C-alpha positions in Angstrom: 0.5 3.4 -29.9 1.6 4.6 -26.7 -0.6 4.1 -24.0 -1.6 6.7 -21.5 1.0 6.7 -18.6 -0.9 5.5 -15.4 -0.1 6.8 -11.9 0.3 5.0 -8.9 -3.2 2.7 -7.4 -4.8 3.3 -10.9 -6.2 0.2 -12.4 -7.3 -1.0 -15.7 -9.3 -3.8 -17.3 -7.8 -6.2 -19.4 -8.9 -7.5 -22.2 -6.1 -9.5 -24.2 -5.6 -13.3 -23.5 -1.8 -12.9 -23.1 0.4 -10.2 -22.1 4.1 -9.1 -21.4 5.1 -7.1 -18.6 8.3 -5.3 -19.7 10.4 -4.2 -17.2 12.5 -1.1 -18.8 15.7 1.1 -17.6 18.5 3.5 -19.2 21.4 1.9 -19.7 24.3 3.8 -18.5 27.8 3.2 -16.7 27.2 2.6 -12.7 23.9 1.2 -13.5 22.4 -1.6 -11.5 21.2 -4.5 -13.2 17.7 -5.0 -13.0 15.7 -8.8 -12.7 12.2 -9.3 -13.0 9.9 -12.1 -11.5 6.5 -13.2 -10.9 4.5 -14.6 -7.9 1.3 -16.7 -8.1 -0.7 -15.8 -5.1 -3.9 -18.0 -4.2 -7.0 -15.6 -2.5 -5.0 -16.0 0.9 -1.9 -14.0 -0.9 0.6 -16.3 -0.4 2.4 -18.8 -2.8 1.4 -22.6 -2.6 4.8 -23.8 -3.4 8.4 -22.9 -4.5 6.8 -23.3 -8.5 4.9 -20.2 -7.9 8.0 -18.2 -8.1 8.9 -17.7 -11.9 12.2 -15.9 -12.5 15.5 -16.5 -14.4 16.4 -19.9 -13.1 13.0 -21.2 -12.4 11.7 -19.7 -16.1 7.9 -21.3 -16.8 5.3 -21.8 -14.6 4.5 -25.6 -14.2 1.1 -24.5 -15.7 2.8 -22.6 -18.6 0.5 -19.4 -18.2 3.7 -17.6 -16.7 7.0 -17.4 -18.8 10.0 -15.2 -17.8 11.0 -14.2 -21.1 15.3 -12.8 -20.2 17.0 -9.4 -21.0 16.9 -7.4 -24.3 20.0 -5.2 -24.1 20.2 -2.1 -26.4 22.2 0.8 -26.7 19.9 3.4 -24.6 17.5 1.0 -23.0 17.4 -2.7 -21.2 14.5 -4.6 -20.9 13.6 -7.8 -18.9 10.5 -9.6 -19.6 7.5 -11.6 -18.3 4.5 -13.0 -20.5 1.6 -14.2 -19.1 -1.0 -16.1 -20.3 -4.2 -14.9 -18.7 -6.2 -17.9 -20.0 -3.7 -20.7 -18.8 -3.7 -19.0 -15.4 -5.0 -22.3 -12.7 -8.9 -21.1 -11.1 -7.0 -20.8 -7.6 -4.5 -18.1 -8.3 -6.2 -14.9 -8.1 -3.0 -12.4 -8.1 -0.1 -12.5 -10.1 2.3 -9.3 -8.7 5.2 -8.4 -10.8 8.4 -8.2 -9.0 12.1 -7.2 -9.4 15.4 -6.6 -7.7 18.6 -5.1 -8.2 21.9 -6.4 -8.4 24.9 -3.9 -7.2 22.7 -1.0 -6.1 19.3 0.3 -5.6 16.2 1.1 -7.7 16.5 4.9 -6.5 20.2 4.6 -9.6 18.6 3.2 -12.1 17.0 6.2 -14.6 14.0 6.0 -16.7 12.3 2.7 -14.6 9.1 1.9 -16.2 7.2 -0.7 -16.5 5.2 -1.5 -19.7 2.0 -3.7 -20.5 1.4 -5.2 -23.8 -0.9 -7.2 -26.1 1.1 -10.4 -26.4 -0.3 -11.0 -29.5 -1.1 -7.9 -30.7 1.8 -6.2 -29.2 0.5 -2.7 -28.6 0.9 -0.8 -25.5 -1.9 -1.3 -23.2 -0.3 0.4 -19.9 2.7 2.1 -18.9 3.9 3.3 -15.6 6.8 5.5 -14.6 8.3 4.2 -11.3 10.2 6.6 -9.0 12.4 4.8 -5.8 14.7 5.7 -3.3 17.3 3.2 -1.3 15.0 0.0 -2.3 16.8 -3.3 -3.5 13.6 -5.2 -4.1 10.5 -3.5 -6.4 6.7 -4.3 -6.8 5.9 -2.6 -10.2 2.7 -4.1 -10.4 0.0 -6.8 -10.4 -2.6 -8.6 -12.5 -5.8 -9.7 -10.4 -9.0 -11.4 -11.0 -12.3 -9.3 -10.3 -15.5 -10.7 -10.9 -14.0 -13.2 -12.9 -12.1 -10.6 -15.6 -8.4 -9.9 -15.3 -7.3 -6.5 -14.3 -4.1 -4.6 -13.9 -3.0 -2.1 -10.9 0.4 -0.1 -10.7 1.5 -0.7 -7.8 4.8 0.7 -7.2 5.8 -0.4 -3.8 9.6 -0.4 -2.9 11.3 -3.1 0.0 13.9 -1.1 1.9 14.5 -5.2 3.6 15.7 -6.7 -0.1 14.1 -9.3 -1.9 14.0 -11.1 1.4 11.4 -9.1 3.1 9.4 -8.9 -0.4 9.5 -12.9 0.0 8.2 -12.7 3.3 5.4 -10.9 2.6 3.3 -13.2 0.9 3.6 -15.9 3.6 7.5 -16.5 3.0 9.6 -16.7 6.4 13.3 -16.3 5.7 16.4 -17.2 8.8 19.0 -15.0 8.6 21.9 -16.7 7.0 24.6 -18.5 9.2 27.5 -16.8 9.5 29.5 -19.2 7.1 27.3 -18.5 4.1 28.3 -15.1 2.3 25.7 -12.6 1.7 23.7 -13.0 -1.6 23.5 -10.4 -3.7 20.4 -8.5 -4.2 19.7 -10.5 -7.4 20.2 -14.0 -5.8 16.3 -15.5 -4.7 15.9 -17.3 -1.6 14.1 -20.5 -1.5 10.3 -20.2 -2.0 8.1 -22.6 0.8 4.6 -22.3 1.7 3.8 -20.6 5.5 3.0 -23.9 7.0 4.3 -25.8 10.2 5.8 -28.7 8.0 9.3 -29.4 7.4 10.7 -26.8 4.7 10.8 -28.5 1.5 14.3 -28.1 0.0 14.8 -25.8 -3.0 15.2 -27.5 -6.8 18.8 -27.6 -7.5 18.0 -24.3 -10.4 16.9 -22.0 -6.9 20.3 -20.6 -6.1 20.1 -21.1 -1.6 20.5 -17.5 -0.9 19.6 -18.1 2.1 18.1 -21.0 4.5 14.1 -21.0 5.0 12.1 -21.7 7.6 7.9 -22.5 7.8 6.2 -20.3 9.6 6.1 -20.9 13.5 4.8 -19.7 16.4 7.8 -18.8 18.4 8.1 -20.7 21.8 8.9 -17.2 23.6 8.3 -13.7 22.5 11.4 -11.5 21.5 11.4 -8.3 22.1 13.1 -6.4 18.9 12.9 -2.8 17.5 9.1 -2.0 15.7 7.8 -4.7 17.9 3.9 -3.8 18.4 3.4 -1.0 21.2 0.9 -1.5 24.4 -1.4 1.1 23.7 -3.3 3.3 26.8 -6.6 2.2 27.1 -6.5 -1.2 25.1 -7.3 -3.8 27.6 -11.0 -2.1 27.9 -11.6 -3.4 24.5 -13.7 -6.3 24.2 -11.8 -9.3 23.6 -12.7 -10.0 20.1 -11.5 -6.7 19.1 -8.6 -7.0 21.1 -7.7 -9.8 19.3 -7.8 -8.6 16.2 -6.1 -4.9 17.0 -3.4 -7.0 18.4 -2.6 -8.8 15.1 -3.2 -5.7 13.0 -0.7 -3.9 15.2 1.8 -6.4 14.3 1.3 -6.5 10.7 1.5 -2.9 10.9 5.2 -3.1 13.1 6.5 -5.8 9.7 5.4 -3.0 7.2 7.7 -0.2 9.1 10.1 -2.4 10.0 10.4 -4.0 6.1 10.3 0.3 4.7 13.2 0.8 7.6 10.6 2.8 9.7 10.7 0.1 12.2 11.6 3.1 15.0 9.4 6.1 13.6 6.7 7.2 15.5 4.2 10.1 14.4 0.3 11.7 15.2 -2.1 10.0 13.2 -5.2 12.1 12.0 -8.5 10.1 10.0 -10.5 11.8 7.4 -13.5 10.4 6.5 -15.1 11.0 3.5 -19.4 11.5 4.1 -20.4 12.6 0.9 -23.9 11.5 -0.8 -21.9 8.7 -3.2 -20.2 7.4 0.5 -24.0 5.9 1.7 -23.6 2.8 0.8 -20.5 2.1 2.2 -21.5 3.5 5.5 -24.5 1.2 5.4 -22.7 -2.0 4.8 -20.4 -1.5 7.2 -16.9 -0.5 5.5 -16.3 2.5 7.0 -17.0 1.1 10.5 -14.4 -1.8 9.5 -11.6 1.3 7.9 -11.8 2.8 11.2 -11.2 -0.2 13.0 -8.1 -1.2 10.9 -6.7 2.8 11.1 -7.2 2.7 14.8 -4.1 -0.2 15.0 -2.0 2.3 12.6 -2.5 4.7 15.4 -2.1 2.7 17.9 1.3 1.4 17.1 2.7 4.4 15.5 1.4 6.7 18.9 1.1 5.1 22.3 -1.3 7.9 23.6 -4.2 5.9 22.4 -5.8 9.0 20.3 -6.3 9.6 16.8 -8.3 12.9 16.0 -10.4 12.6 13.3 -12.8 14.7 10.7 -15.3 13.9 8.6 -16.6 15.7 5.4 -18.4 16.6 2.7 -19.8 20.2 1.7 -18.3 21.4 4.9 -15.8 19.5 7.4 -16.2 18.5 10.7 -13.9 18.1 13.5 -14.8 14.2 15.1 -14.1 13.9 19.0 -10.7 12.4 19.3 -11.0 8.5 19.5 -9.4 7.0 22.4 -8.8 3.7 21.7 -10.1 2.4 24.7 -13.5 3.9 23.6 -13.3 2.5 20.2 -16.6 0.6 19.9 -18.6 2.8 21.1 -16.8 5.8 19.0 -17.6 3.6 16.0 -21.8 3.7 17.0 -21.7 7.7 17.6 -19.5 8.7 15.2 -19.6 6.6 12.0 -23.2 7.7 10.9 -25.1 5.1 8.9 -28.9 6.1 9.2 -28.2 9.8 8.6 -25.6 9.4 5.5 -27.2 9.9 2.3 -28.5 11.6 -0.8 -31.7 13.4 1.0 -30.7 14.6 4.7 -33.9 16.1 5.7 -34.4 17.9 9.2 -32.3 18.0 12.1 -32.1 14.1 13.9 -33.6 14.3 17.6 -31.7 12.8 20.0 -28.4 13.6 19.2 -26.0 13.5 21.6 -24.1 16.4 22.6 -20.6 15.2 20.7 -22.3 14.1 17.7 -22.1 16.0 14.5 -25.3 17.1 12.6 -24.9 15.6 9.6 -27.3 18.3 7.8 -24.6 20.8 8.8 -22.0 18.5 7.1 -24.2 18.0 3.0 -23.0 15.9 0.5 -21.1 17.2 -2.3 -17.2 17.1 -2.3 -15.1 19.8 -1.1 -11.5 18.1 -0.1 -10.0 21.6 0.3 -12.1 22.4 3.0 -11.1 19.4 5.3 -7.6 19.7 4.2 -7.1 23.5 5.6 -8.9 22.7 8.9 -6.6 20.0 9.3 -3.6 21.9 8.1 -4.5 24.4 11.1 -5.0 21.9 13.7 -1.3 20.9 13.4 -0.4 24.5 13.5 -1.8 25.5 16.3 -1.1 22.4 18.0 2.1 21.6 17.3 4.0 18.1 18.4 7.7 16.7 18.2 6.9 14.0 15.8 5.4 14.0 12.4 1.9 13.9 11.3 0.5 11.1 9.2 -3.3 12.3 7.6 -5.2 9.2 6.5 -7.8 10.2 3.6 -10.8 8.2 2.5 -12.5 9.2 0.0 -14.5 7.4 -3.0 -13.3 9.8 -5.1 -16.0 13.0 -7.3 -12.9 15.2 -7.0 -13.6 18.2 -9.2 -12.0 21.0 -6.9 -8.4 20.2 -8.5 -7.1 23.9 -8.5 -8.1 24.3 -4.9 -6.9 20.9 -3.3 -3.5 21.3 -5.4 -3.1 24.9 -3.7 -3.5 23.6 -0.1 -1.4 20.4 -0.9 1.5 22.6 -2.3 1.8 25.1 0.2 1.4 21.8 2.9 4.7 20.9 1.7 6.7 23.2 4.3 4.2 21.6 7.3 5.5 18.5 8.8 2.5 16.3 7.4 2.4 13.5 5.3 -1.0 13.3 3.3 -1.9 9.7 2.5 -5.0 9.4 0.3 -7.1 6.0 0.1 -9.8 6.1 -3.2 -12.6 3.5 -2.0 -13.8 2.0 -5.8 -15.7 5.1 -7.6 -13.5 7.0 -9.7 -12.6 10.6 -10.7 -9.7 11.4 -8.3 -8.8 14.1 -10.1 -5.3 16.1 -8.6 -4.9 13.4 -5.5 -4.3 10.8 -8.6 -1.7 13.1 -10.4 -0.2 14.7 -7.4 2.6 12.0 -7.5 3.7 13.3 -11.0 3.2 17.2 -10.2 6.9 19.0 -10.3 7.8 22.2 -8.2 7.9 20.5 -4.5 10.8 20.0 -2.4 9.6 17.4 -1.3 6.8 15.0 -2.1 4.5 15.2 0.6 1.2 13.4 -0.9 0.8 9.4 -1.7 -2.4 7.8 -3.4 -3.7 4.8 -4.6 -6.9 3.1 -4.5 -8.8 0.3 -4.3 -12.1 -1.6 -5.8 -13.4 -3.2 -2.3 -11.2 -2.0 0.8 -12.9 -5.2 2.5 -11.5 -7.7 0.3 -8.1 -6.2 0.9 -5.7 -8.3 3.8 -4.8 -6.1 6.2 -0.7 -6.9 5.5 -1.7 -5.5 1.9 -3.5 -2.5 3.1 -0.8 -1.5 5.6 2.2 -1.9 3.0 0.6 0.6 0.9 -0.4 2.9 3.3 3.1 3.6 4.8 5.0 2.7 1.8 5.7 6.0 0.6 5.3 7.8 4.6 9.1 6.6 5.5 10.3 7.9 2.1 9.1 11.2 3.0 10.1 11.1 6.6 13.7 11.1 5.0 13.4 13.7 2.6 11.4 15.8 5.0 14.4 15.3 7.3 17.2 16.5 5.0 15.3 19.4 4.0 14.9 20.6 6.9 11.1 20.4 7.2 11.2 18.0 10.4 
């Protein structure tokens, strides 16, 4: 039996004790060869040492929990497989990232690329994820991760224009440029892995091809300006010291993600949209939404140095919030990320509202995403800028206006706007979750992923997911004459 296909960002529980992760693609002349691999990560999102990298030259993890099984070549299809005994995974390992690298080309040249998750005992297919790619030479297909003592699988579909070295760096591995005397490795050459620490680098085992030398992660003695470095932002100096430090670190993470996806010099206007429907009450009251806003301020600060971000809230009706000026972030959070007024029962008009505040009674409690999408589209048309617009749209699901939402986003294809939707737990994202697979658009102007608990997602991972499709859209929209 074939499992229902998964969309990018979706997840499902895994009850099997052992699974096989099968990467498959169509055979053919000129198709690059693909090599599957796996990274075992701790709660910090890093490997412990080079033994946590399982691939063709290191096919078995020391715990025996993860094994590389190798390729099977058929007349029409080639597969490369990794097997994971979930019951044997060490307790310190929180995630197993399922990777691949392309030899002799890019993933965009690989037809029929699909990841299949199988029950290793029964042989039944548990999940199927059809993947699309462009110029990437390294790819994360999916990941197995623990959640409240149980294992789950998430479809990731994240490519790396910077190749396998860029992917490795994302998990705490610092890779120096190879010296001129060393010839460049192929796309499948695996860089030696060492944990990011101030200790001396550990030489790779003899079986690992020394593609590029590895250095420990250290603070440089003096900063070196480079393309895509964190930009100075208007008003940043007025922030409280602790918030300014967090912003600085997060801007660096955003800059790293942009460089990784070949978009170091990209600038954009950033628009923030926050779901305020009744089911969001818990996320507001626990401070999750306020933290999301602060993290998104770093994206806006790095992409647009004017220190401002436009913002909307919505439920039954949309409401534009005052522009978020970076230097006023603490006060903006206090006034406009509304805790006490967000709930299932909004009765009466709150007394003492400041002139800039939205009366949440007027916003309501239902989900009407299409209304705020239309309002943001109108704003972009009425306020044109030279840079593209990136909309960061946060919702906890409950989508039911599928036809109306699809109509708005299809019409928006010809506009200089990329819509990045982020699901905050819950479910029922409807057309937002399926939009990547909908045909009949000149360019893909929509991205979507969902997380169980965004507060537990490290900044580096969150920004990578937010920014993985935006640079691809910029290239496609430029070719189509939209930008």
